[in-house]
C-alpha positions in Angstrom: -0.3 -16.6 -17.8 -2.4 -18.2 -15.0 -4.3 -15.9 -12.7 -2.3 -17.1 -9.7 1.0 -16.2 -11.4 -0.3 -12.8 -12.4 -1.6 -12.1 -8.9 1.7 -13.1 -7.3 3.6 -10.9 -9.8 1.4 -7.9 -8.9 1.5 -8.6 -5.2 5.3 -8.6 -5.1 5.5 -5.2 -6.8 6.6 -2.2 -4.7 3.7 0.0 -5.7 1.3 -2.7 -4.4 3.0 -2.7 -1.0 3.2 1.1 -0.9 -0.5 1.7 -1.7 -1.5 -1.1 0.7 0.6 0.5 3.5 -0.9 3.9 2.8 -4.5 2.6 3.0 -3.7 0.6 6.1 -2.2 3.6 7.8 -4.9 6.1 6.9 -7.3 5.2 9.7 -4.6 5.6 12.2 -3.8 9.0 10.7 -7.4 10.1 11.0 -7.6 8.8 14.5 -4.5 10.7 15.5 -6.0 13.9 13.9 -9.2 13.4 16.0 -7.1 12.8 19.2 -5.1 15.9 18.6 -7.7 18.2 17.3 -10.6 17.1 19.4 -14.1 15.9 18.5 -15.1 17.1 15.0 -18.3 19.1 14.7 -19.9 22.2 13.1 -22.9 24.2 14.3 -24.4 24.6 10.8 -24.7 21.0 9.7 -23.8 17.5 10.6 -21.9 15.0 8.3 -20.5 11.5 8.7 -17.1 13.1 9.6 -18.7 15.0 12.4 -20.0 11.7 13.8 -16.8 9.8 13.4 -16.1 9.4 17.1 -19.6 8.1 17.9 -18.8 4.4 17.4 -16.6 2.0 15.5 -19.3 1.8 12.7 -19.3 5.6 12.4 -15.5 5.6 12.1 -15.7 3.0 9.4 -18.2 5.1 7.5 -16.0 8.1 7.9 -13.1 6.3 6.3 -15.4 5.4 3.4 -16.5 9.0 3.1 -13.0 10.3 3.1 -11.9 7.7 0.5 -14.7 8.3 -1.9 -14.0 10.7 -4.7 -10.2 10.6 -4.7 -8.3 8.4 -2.3 -9.8 5.2 -3.5 -9.6 6.3 -7.2 -5.8 6.2 -7.0 -5.4 2.4 -6.2 -8.1 1.5 -8.7 -6.4 3.6 -11.4 -3.0 2.2 -10.4 -3.9 -1.5 -10.3 -5.8 -1.4 -13.6 -3.8 1.3 -15.4 -0.3 0.0 -14.7 -0.9 -3.6 -15.5 -0.3 -3.6 -19.3 1.6 -0.4 -19.8 4.2 -1.4 -17.3 4.9 -4.6 -19.2 5.4 -2.5 -22.4 7.7 -0.1 -20.6 9.8 -3.1 -19.4 9.9 -4.5 -22.9 8.4 -7.7 -21.6 4.9 -7.5 -23.2 6.0 -9.0 -26.5 7.5 -12.0 -24.7 4.2 -12.6 -22.9 2.4 -12.4 -26.3 4.9 -14.9 -27.7 3.3 -17.6 -25.7 0.4 -19.5 -27.4 -2.2 -17.4 -25.5 -4.8 -15.2 -27.2 -4.4 -11.5 -26.6 -7.9 -11.3 -25.3 -7.3 -13.9 -22.6 -4.1 -12.2 -21.5 -6.0 -8.9 -21.2 -8.9 -10.6 -19.4 -6.6 -12.1 -16.8 -4.7 -8.9 -16.2 -7.9 -6.9 -15.8 -9.4 -9.5 -13.5 -6.3 -9.3 -11.2 -6.4 -5.5 -11.3 -10.1 -5.6 -10.3 -9.3 -8.0 -7.5 -6.6 -5.8 -6.1 -8.9 -2.8 -6.4 -11.6 -4.6 -4.5 -9.2 -5.5 -1.7 -8.1 -1.8 -1.5 -11.7 -0.5 -1.4 -12.6 -3.0 1.3 -9.4 -2.5 3.3 -10.0 1.1 4.1 -13.4 0.8 5.9 -12.5 -2.6 7.3 -9.4 -1.3 9.1 -11.4 1.7 10.1 -14.0 -0.5 11.7 -11.4 -2.3 13.8 -9.5 0.9 14.7 -12.7 2.8 15.5 -14.1 0.0 17.6 -11.0 -0.1 19.7 -10.9 3.6 20.1 -14.6 4.5 20.4 -16.3 1.2 21.2 -18.9 -0.9 19.5 -22.3 0.8 19.2 -25.1 2.0 16.9 -24.4 3.9 13.7 -25.5 7.4 14.2 -26.8 9.2 11.1 -26.4 12.9 10.2 -30.2 13.3 10.2 -30.3 12.4 13.9 -31.5 8.8 13.7 -29.4 5.7 14.2 -29.1 2.2 13.0 -28.4 -0.7 15.4 -24.9 -2.1 15.1 -26.2 -5.5 13.8 -28.1 -3.7 11.0 -25.4 -1.2 10.3 -22.8 -3.8 9.2 -24.8 -5.2 6.2 -25.7 -1.6 5.2 -22.0 -0.6 5.3 -21.2 -3.7 3.2 -23.8 -2.5 0.6 -22.1 0.9 0.6 -18.7 -0.6 0.1 -20.1 -2.8 -2.8 -21.5 0.3 -4.4 -18.2 2.1 -4.2 -16.5 -0.8 -5.9 -19.1 -0.9 -8.7 -19.0 2.8 -9.2 -15.2 2.7 -9.6 -15.5 0.2 -12.5 -15.6 3.2 -14.9 -12.2 4.3 -13.5 -10.9 0.8 -13.7 -12.0 0.4 -17.3 -10.7 3.9 -18.3 -7.3 3.2 -16.8 -7.1 -0.2 -18.4 -8.0 1.2 -21.8 -5.3 3.9 -21.5 -2.9 1.1 -20.3 -3.4 -0.8 -23.6 -3.0 2.4 -25.6 0.3 3.7 -24.1 3.7 2.4 -23.0 3.8 4.9 -20.2 2.3 3.5 -16.9 2.2 7.0 -15.4 0.3 8.3 -18.4 -2.4 5.6 -18.0 -2.8 6.0 -14.3 -2.5 9.8 -14.3 -4.9 10.1 -17.2 -7.6 8.1 -15.3 -7.1 10.1 -12.1 -7.1 13.4 -14.0 -10.4 12.6 -15.8 -11.9 11.6 -12.5 -11.0 15.0 -11.1 -12.4 16.7 -14.1 -15.8 14.9 -13.8 -15.9 15.9 -10.2 -15.3 19.5 -11.0 -17.9 19.5 -13.8 -20.4 17.9 -11.4 -20.0 20.9 -9.1 -21.1 23.2 -12.0 -24.8 23.5 -11.2 -25.3 25.4 -14.5 -25.0 22.0 -16.3 -28.3 21.0 -14.7 -29.5 17.5 -15.6 -26.5 16.9 -17.7 -24.5 16.2 -14.5 -26.5 13.0 -14.1 -24.4 11.6 -17.0 -21.2 12.1 -15.0 -20.0 9.2 -12.9 -18.9 11.6 -10.2 -22.5 12.7 -9.7 -23.4 9.4 -8.1 -20.2 8.7 -6.2 -21.8 9.4 -2.8 -25.1 7.7 -3.5 -23.9 4.9 -1.1 -25.1 7.2 1.7 -28.6 6.1 0.7 -27.8 2.7 2.1 -27.3 4.2 5.5 -30.7 5.8 5.8 -33.3 4.5 8.2 -35.2 3.3 5.1 -32.7 1.9 2.6 -33.0 3.8 -0.8 -31.9 2.0 -3.9 -32.7 4.6 -6.6 -29.5 6.6 -6.6 -27.3 3.6 -6.2 -28.9 1.8 -9.1 -28.5 4.8 -11.4 -24.9 5.2 -10.4 -24.1 1.5 -10.9 -25.9 1.4 -14.3 -24.0 4.4 -15.5 -20.7 3.1 -14.3 -21.2 -0.3 -15.9 -22.4 1.3 -19.2 -19.2 3.4 -19.5 -17.1 0.5 -18.4 -18.4 -1.8 -21.1 -17.7 0.7 -23.8 -14.2 1.4 -22.5 -13.4 -2.3 -22.2 -14.6 -2.9 -25.8 -12.2 -0.2 -26.9 -9.4 -1.7 -24.9 -9.8 -5.2 -26.2 -10.4 -4.1 -29.8 -7.5 -1.7 -29.9 -5.1 -4.2 -28.3 -6.1 -6.9 -30.7 -5.0 -4.7 -33.6 -2.0 -3.2 -31.9 1.5 -3.8 -33.2 3.4 -4.7 -30.0 7.1 -4.0 -30.4 8.0 -3.6 -26.7 
């Protein structure tokens, strides 16, 4: 199945339109919350959310902050976890395999399309947030929680780095969901399993008693993109997070391709 055909099939599906609509609407929901509730802020500390109304760039970063950890996990798990299992649940997978196309090539194309849709979802949230925030709060410097600020022209490339990191850090979720998708005929099980394990790793990361063991959890590095928005860009945390995500993703993809190559597909 050509990539273009697979992409069009996924694009026309209702869940793609629903998740796209939710992500597109979220900046407007957050904007409405700020308009109704007033300017966010706390006396004890300052976060990116507290600075959301400072400029369009700040609002875009706020959307990335809100999406990291759970909201952006859902579309990644959905696009990569639903792709094979849904074919099996519809009893159409065996017909796709009847064509003279190696199983590995079919999986590679499905995973590539799933990653592409995941990337669009991750970029969409802060991109729409930037537009909405600029219209609502104007174009200006990116104010940082520590009190410094980045000029608007410098802030945009930094935000792009942060978004790229979020995408790379979600590769472990994409690979996990894809592996589960090849192992089950239930799309909800594959998607839900990936989301559930993401939540579990987040909970474990909050257990300080685990000490340095938390550094082996993907969730431990999920907010490392904030290092890209410091006055002096810091790469250390992001490189560790990306290397861990890629390592887990490679293992999970090997399991997915190996298991599917030996699987007796009857649906």
